[in-house]
C-alpha positions as CSV (number, residue, x, y, z in Angstrom):
1,X,-21.5,-24.5,20.2
2,X,-18.7,-24.3,23.3
3,X,-18.4,-20.8,25.0
4,X,-15.4,-19.8,22.3
5,X,-17.3,-19.9,19.5
6,X,-20.6,-18.3,21.3
7,X,-18.2,-15.1,21.8
8,X,-17.0,-14.9,18.2
9,X,-20.2,-15.2,17.1
10,X,-22.2,-12.8,19.8
11,X,-21.8,-8.8,18.5
12,X,-19.4,-7.0,20.7
13,X,-21.2,-3.9,20.4
14,X,-24.6,-2.1,19.6
15,X,-25.7,-1.9,15.6
16,X,-28.7,-0.5,16.6
17,X,-29.2,2.7,14.3
18,X,-31.1,5.8,16.4
19,X,-30.7,8.1,13.7
20,X,-28.7,9.5,10.5
21,X,-26.7,11.3,12.7
22,X,-25.5,7.9,14.4
23,X,-24.6,5.7,11.6
24,X,-20.9,6.4,11.4
25,X,-20.4,6.3,14.8
26,X,-22.1,2.7,15.0
27,X,-20.0,1.3,12.1
28,X,-16.6,2.6,13.4
29,X,-17.5,1.0,16.7
30,X,-18.2,-2.6,14.9
31,X,-14.6,-2.3,13.2
32,X,-13.0,-1.0,16.3
33,X,-11.3,-4.5,17.2
34,X,-9.4,-5.3,13.8
35,X,-6.8,-6.8,14.3
36,X,-4.5,-5.4,12.0
37,X,-3.8,-2.2,12.9
38,X,-3.1,-0.6,9.7
39,X,-6.4,-2.7,8.2
40,X,-8.2,-0.5,11.2
41,X,-6.4,2.7,10.4
42,X,-7.6,3.1,7.0
43,X,-11.1,1.8,6.8
44,X,-12.1,4.0,9.7
45,X,-10.6,6.5,7.9
46,X,-12.3,5.3,4.7
47,X,-15.9,5.1,6.8
48,X,-15.7,9.0,7.5
49,X,-14.7,10.1,4.8
50,X,-17.3,8.0,2.4
51,X,-20.0,9.0,4.7
52,X,-18.9,12.7,5.6
53,X,-18.9,12.6,1.4
54,X,-22.7,11.5,1.6
55,X,-23.8,13.9,3.7
56,X,-21.9,16.9,2.0
57,X,-23.4,16.1,-1.4
58,X,-26.9,15.5,0.3
59,X,-26.6,12.0,-1.9
60,X,-29.4,10.5,-3.6
61,X,-30.8,7.2,-3.8
62,X,-30.7,7.3,-7.5
63,X,-27.0,9.0,-7.4
64,X,-26.3,5.9,-5.0
65,X,-27.8,3.4,-7.8
66,X,-25.9,4.8,-10.1
67,X,-22.1,5.3,-8.5
68,X,-23.0,1.1,-7.7
69,X,-23.4,0.8,-11.3
70,X,-20.4,2.1,-12.3
71,X,-18.3,0.3,-9.8
72,X,-20.4,-3.0,-11.5
73,X,-19.2,-1.7,-14.9
74,X,-16.1,-0.7,-14.6
75,X,-15.2,-4.4,-12.8
76,X,-16.9,-5.8,-16.1
77,X,-15.2,-3.5,-18.6
78,X,-11.4,-5.4,-16.8
79,X,-10.1,-7.9,-18.9
80,X,-6.4,-9.8,-19.2
81,X,-5.6,-7.3,-22.1
82,X,-7.5,-3.8,-20.4
83,X,-7.9,-2.8,-16.6
84,X,-10.8,-0.3,-16.4
85,X,-10.1,0.6,-12.9
86,X,-6.7,2.0,-12.8
87,X,-7.6,4.1,-15.9
88,X,-10.6,5.7,-13.8
89,X,-8.1,5.8,-10.8
90,X,-5.8,7.7,-13.5
91,X,-8.3,9.7,-15.3
92,X,-9.2,11.9,-11.6
93,X,-5.6,11.8,-10.8
94,X,-6.2,9.2,-8.0
95,X,-2.7,7.0,-9.3
96,X,-1.0,10.6,-9.7
97,X,-1.4,11.7,-6.2
98,X,-0.6,8.1,-5.0
99,X,2.2,8.2,-6.7
100,X,3.7,11.1,-5.8
101,X,2.5,10.4,-1.7
102,X,5.0,7.5,-2.4
103,X,7.4,9.3,-4.1
104,X,8.0,12.4,-3.7
105,X,10.6,13.0,-0.6
106,X,13.4,13.7,-2.0
107,X,14.2,16.9,-3.7
108,X,16.4,15.2,-6.5
109,X,14.0,12.8,-7.1
110,X,10.5,14.4,-6.5
111,X,8.7,14.1,-9.2
112,X,10.8,11.6,-10.9
113,X,7.8,8.7,-10.5
114,X,4.7,8.8,-12.5
115,X,2.1,6.7,-12.5
116,X,2.2,2.9,-14.0
117,X,-0.5,3.0,-16.3
118,X,-2.7,0.3,-17.5
119,X,-0.6,-1.3,-20.1
120,X,2.8,-2.2,-18.5
121,X,3.5,-6.2,-19.1
122,X,5.4,-8.3,-17.5
123,X,7.6,-10.2,-19.8
124,X,9.0,-7.7,-22.5
125,X,11.6,-9.1,-24.3
126,X,15.6,-8.7,-23.1
127,X,17.1,-6.3,-25.8
128,X,20.8,-5.9,-26.1
129,X,21.7,-2.0,-25.8
130,X,21.8,-0.4,-29.5
131,X,18.8,-2.6,-30.0
132,X,15.4,-1.6,-31.8
133,X,12.2,-2.4,-29.7
134,X,9.9,-1.8,-33.5
135,X,9.3,-5.8,-33.9
136,X,6.9,-5.5,-36.9
137,X,5.9,-2.5,-39.3
138,X,5.4,1.0,-37.3
139,X,4.8,3.8,-39.3
140,X,6.8,7.3,-38.0
141,X,10.0,8.8,-37.9
142,X,12.9,6.9,-36.2
143,X,13.7,7.8,-32.2
144,X,16.9,7.0,-31.2
145,X,17.3,6.9,-26.9
146,X,20.2,7.6,-25.4
147,X,19.6,7.4,-21.4
148,X,21.5,7.1,-17.9
149,X,20.8,5.8,-14.5
150,X,22.4,7.4,-11.6
151,X,22.2,7.7,-7.8
152,X,21.6,10.4,-6.0
153,X,24.8,11.6,-5.9
154,X,25.5,11.3,-9.6
155,X,27.3,7.5,-9.5
156,X,26.4,5.7,-12.2
157,X,24.2,2.6,-11.4
158,X,25.5,-0.7,-13.3
159,X,23.1,-3.7,-13.9
160,X,19.5,-2.1,-13.7
161,X,17.2,-3.6,-15.7
162,X,14.9,-1.1,-17.5
163,X,11.4,-2.1,-19.2
164,X,10.4,0.2,-22.1
165,X,7.1,0.2,-23.6
166,X,5.0,3.0,-26.1
167,X,1.9,3.1,-27.6
168,X,2.7,3.1,-31.7
169,X,2.2,6.2,-33.8
170,X,-1.3,5.5,-34.1
171,X,-2.2,5.7,-30.5
172,X,-2.6,1.5,-29.7
173,X,-0.2,-0.1,-27.0
174,X,0.0,-3.8,-29.0
175,X,-2.3,-5.7,-27.0
176,X,-4.9,-2.8,-28.4
177,X,-3.9,-3.5,-31.6
178,X,-4.1,-6.8,-34.1
179,X,-1.8,-5.2,-36.6
180,X,1.0,-5.2,-34.2
181,X,3.2,-8.5,-33.3
182,X,3.4,-9.4,-30.1
183,X,5.7,-7.3,-27.9
184,X,5.7,-4.3,-30.4
185,X,7.6,-1.6,-29.1
186,X,8.2,-3.2,-25.6
187,X,12.0,-4.1,-24.5
188,X,13.8,-5.0,-21.6
189,X,17.7,-3.5,-21.4
190,X,20.3,-3.5,-18.4
191,X,22.4,-0.2,-18.3
192,X,25.9,-0.4,-18.6
193,X,28.9,-0.1,-16.0
194,X,28.7,3.6,-16.9
195,X,24.9,3.3,-16.2
196,X,23.7,3.7,-19.6
197,X,21.4,2.3,-22.2
198,X,20.1,2.9,-25.5
199,X,18.0,1.8,-28.1
200,X,16.1,2.7,-31.4
201,X,12.1,3.0,-31.8
202,X,9.7,5.4,-33.6
203,X,8.3,8.9,-32.4
204,X,5.8,8.3,-30.1
205,X,2.4,10.6,-30.4
206,X,-0.2,11.7,-28.4
207,X,-3.2,9.1,-28.4
208,X,-6.9,9.1,-26.7
209,X,-7.1,6.5,-24.0
210,X,-9.7,3.6,-24.6
211,X,-13.2,5.4,-23.9
212,X,-15.8,2.7,-24.7
213,X,-16.5,2.3,-20.8
214,X,-17.4,4.1,-17.5
215,X,-14.4,6.2,-17.9
216,X,-15.5,7.1,-21.3
217,X,-18.5,8.3,-20.2
218,X,-17.0,10.2,-17.1
219,X,-14.4,12.1,-19.5
220,X,-17.7,13.4,-21.6
221,X,-20.1,14.0,-18.9
222,X,-17.2,16.6,-18.0
223,X,-16.8,18.1,-21.5
224,X,-12.9,16.8,-21.3
225,X,-10.7,15.3,-24.0
226,X,-9.4,11.9,-23.7
227,X,-6.1,12.7,-25.1
228,X,-2.7,11.9,-23.7
229,X,0.6,13.5,-24.7
230,X,3.2,11.3,-27.0
231,X,5.4,9.9,-23.9
232,X,7.4,6.5,-23.5
233,X,7.5,4.4,-20.4
234,X,10.1,3.3,-18.0
235,X,10.3,0.9,-15.5
236,X,13.8,0.9,-13.9
237,X,14.7,-2.5,-11.3
238,X,18.0,-3.2,-9.3
239,X,18.1,-5.1,-5.5
240,X,19.1,-2.4,-3.5
241,X,17.2,0.8,-4.9
242,X,13.6,1.4,-4.8
243,X,12.1,0.7,-8.6
244,X,11.6,3.7,-10.6
245,X,8.7,4.1,-12.3
246,X,8.3,6.7,-14.7
247,X,7.2,8.2,-17.9
248,X,9.3,10.7,-20.2
249,X,6.7,13.1,-22.5
250,X,8.4,14.6,-25.4
251,X,8.4,18.6,-25.5
252,X,6.4,20.8,-27.6
253,X,3.5,17.6,-27.8
254,X,-0.2,20.0,-27.9
255,X,-1.1,18.1,-24.7
256,X,1.3,18.4,-22.0
257,X,-0.5,21.0,-20.1
258,X,-4.2,19.1,-20.2
259,X,-2.9,15.7,-20.3
260,X,-6.3,13.5,-19.3
261,X,-4.7,11.3,-16.7
262,X,-2.7,14.2,-14.8
263,X,0.4,12.2,-14.8
264,X,3.0,15.6,-16.4
265,X,5.5,17.1,-14.5
266,X,8.1,19.2,-15.4
267,X,10.8,17.2,-14.6
268,X,9.5,14.4,-16.8
269,X,9.6,17.0,-20.0
270,X,12.2,15.1,-22.3
271,X,14.8,16.9,-24.6
272,X,13.3,15.5,-28.0
273,X,15.0,16.9,-30.6
274,X,15.3,15.7,-34.8
275,X,18.4,14.7,-35.6
276,X,20.4,16.3,-38.6
277,X,22.2,14.2,-41.7
278,X,21.8,10.8,-41.8
279,X,19.8,8.8,-39.1
280,X,22.3,6.5,-36.8
281,X,21.1,3.7,-38.6
282,X,22.4,3.5,-42.1
283,X,19.7,1.2,-43.5
284,X,17.2,3.5,-42.3
285,X,15.7,7.3,-44.4
286,X,13.8,10.1,-43.3
287,X,13.5,12.3,-40.3
288,X,14.5,10.8,-37.1
289,X,14.6,12.0,-33.8
290,X,16.9,11.7,-30.3
291,X,15.8,11.6,-27.0
292,X,18.3,12.1,-24.7
293,X,17.3,11.1,-20.5
294,X,18.7,11.1,-17.2
295,X,17.2,9.4,-14.4
296,X,17.7,9.1,-10.8
297,X,17.2,5.9,-8.1
298,X,17.1,5.8,-4.7
299,X,18.4,3.5,-2.1
300,X,15.6,1.5,-1.0
301,X,13.5,-1.4,-1.8
302,X,13.1,-2.9,-5.1
303,X,10.0,-4.9,-5.8
304,X,8.0,-5.0,-9.1
305,X,4.4,-3.5,-9.0
306,X,1.4,-6.1,-9.6
307,X,1.0,-6.3,-13.5
308,X,-1.9,-4.6,-14.8
309,X,-2.7,-6.6,-17.7
310,X,-0.9,-9.8,-19.1
């Protein structure tokens, strides 16, 4: 072994623990030479907070073992069709906090962003404006959405790629439901020169998040309901502008004030009204609804998130 290898393998800091009070300092000292400055900052803060948490609650060994088991079960419950880790982060409000920390700095769009959620898929089908995202028989009243995207000065943004997805009125996304066609209630639109896009769907309903894994156990232990208010998801992408990930909630929904994943802000509650007379699509009968909403995109870096499912 040459001198360089010997130096790399030899500890630079003593890891000998003298008592409970010395653990944190020893760990921080061991990580102090991390070359990546951001990793060094994040990990040091993480260690300080985790150690302080254990001291504050006087964490027992049994509780520690339970926590490790929950982490393992979260990983085991995640697959190509379901992301339990994202769901857990949503259910403790962490996803919304991170979203607002990174998107709440401009007054006009302070609460326009929302959590991505665990059900976005990358390759939803391109759909012309005015087209339908109902791709298989789906119960519920028709919904006609008319939306517009501008910059913070109110100027229309043409050529924005807009991903739309929602659960069916029975409360399931198509990847959860064998009765729905592939990519049902998903579509990708492009804004016109006036920044507008429009489409037909069905009026969404509130639904429970999956409760068969660790997140469900947590909600039951906390005496919390598992429901989300009715909503549609939107992801707006255009080079030169910060990608907008948001949700639009149906006003009047009974769960607006108690969303299980803490995703509702006042700015995201939409104008969704029952239509009068015949529907805009002559072949459709029965009650129908009109949804109108305006989105604002800020200049910035355009990048897509990592899809939580395939």
